[in-house]
N, C-alpha and C positions, 0 to 999 in steps of 0.2 A: 203398262203394270208390270212391277220390278219390285223385286223383292231382298233388297240391298244387304250387304252382311251384319248391319248391325239389328238392321229385325231379327235375319235368322238369329242370334245370340237368342234374343228374345226373345223368337216362338219357342224353341230349346231349350228354353228356360220356365215357361210358361204353359207349355203342355205336359213335363216330366213325367206324371205320374193321373193321365188322365184314360179311356181307353183309346187303343188307336187303329179303331175301325177303318176308316171313311174321312177322308177332305172336301172339302168343296172349294176352289178358291172361286175372286171374283174375275175374272179378266186372267188372261192365260201368265203367270208371273215368272221375268226371266230375274235370270239370276247372272250376276256380272262378278263371277267370283271361280278362284279355286278351291281346290278341296282343301290342298296345300294355304291358302289363303283362311279360311273357316277355321283347320288345325290352329295356325299361329297366331289368331288373331286373340285372343289372352294374353299376351305379348303384350303386343300391338295397341288392344283398347283395354286395357288392363278389366278384365272379371274373369268370371269360376263358374262358369259355366261349364259340366260336364259333356265336351265333345266328343269320347273312344270313342263311340259306335261308328264316328267317323275314320279312325287309324286303317280302316284294313284298304277302303276305296286305293286309287292308282289318282296321288299328291298329286300332277298333273292334271288329271281331269275337271271341265268346267260343269258347274253343280246345273244346273239346270232344276224346275217344280216337280218331274215325278221321281229325281234321283234323289231328291233332298229331305221330302217327305217318307222318301220307302225307307230312307236309311234311318230316318227318324222311327219304323215301326208303321207306317200307316201302314193297312190294307190296296186301297179304291181314292184313289182323288179320279174328282171329275172339274171341272170346271164350266164356269156360267156367265154366257156372256147376248149380248142386246141381237150381236152377232155371227154368224160363223168365219169373218173371215181370218181369224188367226188359231182354227180348231180347235170352239168349247163344243165339247162331250151334249150341257147343255145350251140351251136356247130358253132364255127368256128374260123377259123388260119389269127389271125389278120397282119401272114406278108405276109399274101395275100395283091395282087393290086386294086382288086374292093371287091367295099363293095355293100352286098345286098342289094334290093330296102326294101323288106319289114324294112330293121334296120335302111333304114335313117332315118329323124329324128325322129326317137321315144323319144327320152328320155328326162323328166326335170332335172336327175337329172347321172351324170355315173360318176360311183369313182373307180378307179385302184391304189391298193392296196400290189402296189408291181410286176407289171403283163411285163411293160414294160425296165423295164430290162433286162427283159429274150428271151426279143427280137429281131432276127436279122436283120430285118428289121424297126428299129422304128420308121423310120419316117413314111412309111403304116399304120398300130399305128395309128401315132399322125393326119392321115387320114381319116383315117374312126371313127377316135371321134370324129372330127370338123362334117363329114354327120351325124355321129347317131344321135345326139345332138341334142336342137330343139332351135331356137330361143330364145336366152336368155336365154335358158339352162348354168345348170353349169356343169366342169367338175372338178375333183379330180385328185391328183396324189397325190403317197406317195411312192420316192422312197427313195434307199441307194445312196448318195450324196459321203462319205468320209468313209474309214476307213469297207467296204468289199469286200476287193479283195477276185474275181470268188465267188461273192456271184448270178451272174451272167456276159450278156455279159458286161453288163455294169452299173457303177458309174455315173449319172446324174447333173450335173452342172447345177446354174439355169440358168443359159443364155444361152440353150436346150432351155428352152416350155418359157422365155421371147422376144425369138426372132421367134421362132413360132407361134407364138398366137395372139403377138401386128403386123408381117405382115398380120394375116391375119382378124383384125377385132377385138380382142377377147377386153375386160375388163382384166384388172388383178385383185381381186379381192383379193389375199393371198397369199405374198409371205413368208416364214422363213424355217433359218434350224434347225431344231432340234437333238441338241444334244445329245447324252448319256450315256456316259462317264464315269459320276459320275451325277445319276440322272434324270434330263431333264431339259433345254434351249434351250429358244427360241433366236435365233436370227434373226431380220426382215430383209431380201434382202432387198433395194429402189437401188443397183446399181453394175456397173460389180463387184464385191470385190475382182480379180483377178487386174485388171491394175488400178480403181481408189480407188482402197484402203490401198488393202497389199497384197502382193505376197505372205506372209507365213500366211494372212488369213486365210486359212483351218487348217495344220498344228498345229497354233497354241490359237484353238477358237473351231473348230470344229473334235476331231481326228477320232468319230466315231459316222454319222450325219447320217441323211436319210432327206429330203428334202420334204416340206410340200407345195405346189403351188395350185392354185382353178382360175379358171376363168368363165367369161359370157362370150354367145355367144351371138354380139348385130348385128347379120340381118347376112338371109340367106348370104349363097352362094354359087354362083355361077363356080366359077374357083377357087381351091386351092393352093394357092402362095409356093414357095420356097423363101427360109428364107436363109437371105447371113447374120454369128455371125455380130453382130451390133456394139462392135467395128473394126473394118475394113471396114464397109459401112461410119461408122462416117466420118475414114483416107480417106478415097475415097472419100468421100465430103468435102474433108477439111473442118469436122466441126468435134463439142467436141462431143464423148456419150454422151447422156442427162442420166442423173435420169432416173429410173424406177418410175411411178407413183401406188404405190399401194394402196389397200381402207383402208384394217382395218390392226389393229392386233392387233390376240388375247396372251398378256404371258401370258408363262408356264414355273415357272418355282420352286427348290424345293433342300433342301440342299447346302446353298448358302454359308457355310461357311468351307466344303468339296470341290464345285469348287474353292472355289480362293485360297485355299493350291494347289489346280490341278491345274487354270489355273498359277497361280505364279511358278508352277512346267517346266510345258511346256511351258513357254514363256520367261523364263530366257536366257538359250543357245543363243535365241537370243540376244535377248538385249546383249551377253557379244558381239557376233562376229558384229553388230552391234559399236559395245564401243569401242572392238579392229579396227577395215575396219576407222572410225573416227579416231583413235592416229596415225596409218601408214601411213593416205593422212594427215599428218600435219608434215609427215617430208616424 
């Protein structure tokens, strides 16, 4: 499991105003960067997140899961896994149906750093997280969205999290596709990309990307609702699918010139196809 620097920046921004009691990480998270890398990230990847809490640490020290979350102010950090091979404190299979009572309403922040795509019963896993997070707590997902064939059982589209969490009255804090083909670039997601923007959006803009998605639980939930896909629900109700509301956008970008050339190269065939189709229609 991993917590890369772009995700760390995002987590800091999304947890700024919540209670800092307990954290649950799904799997032990490895952080492949130093304190100095994080402190200097604002210059390298163009963000304005406050990192002052890290200034008193040894700049050469490599960050780990415990140090990172404790520096953010969290008092207890737990790891949940299906086995103890990485030393998880809590052993539980998220594929199971029933959430252990001792884990319900326990955590202020839950981090999924690439776990849900490996779970066959992904709906059960989402229900567990909903029960484990406290009211006003935050859940943060970092999962493959495109270009990760056979990495896990699933590549996760934004609509899964939008429709599940909105159906269950969560607030959407952040949604972004982190494109990784050339450097890093974030595409904020505020609508159904496939149907309301461009059916070829993913192959033209995000051929290899992960989804960062953060939500806040607004109320205690007595009954978890199973969502229908929002686009089709709107059709059944003879209504338009509404644009999703997202609270924050954290820009992260680098290698702008290389990315420009890459985007031109990847999008040119589609532009040519559209042009040829338009000519064909005229005749």
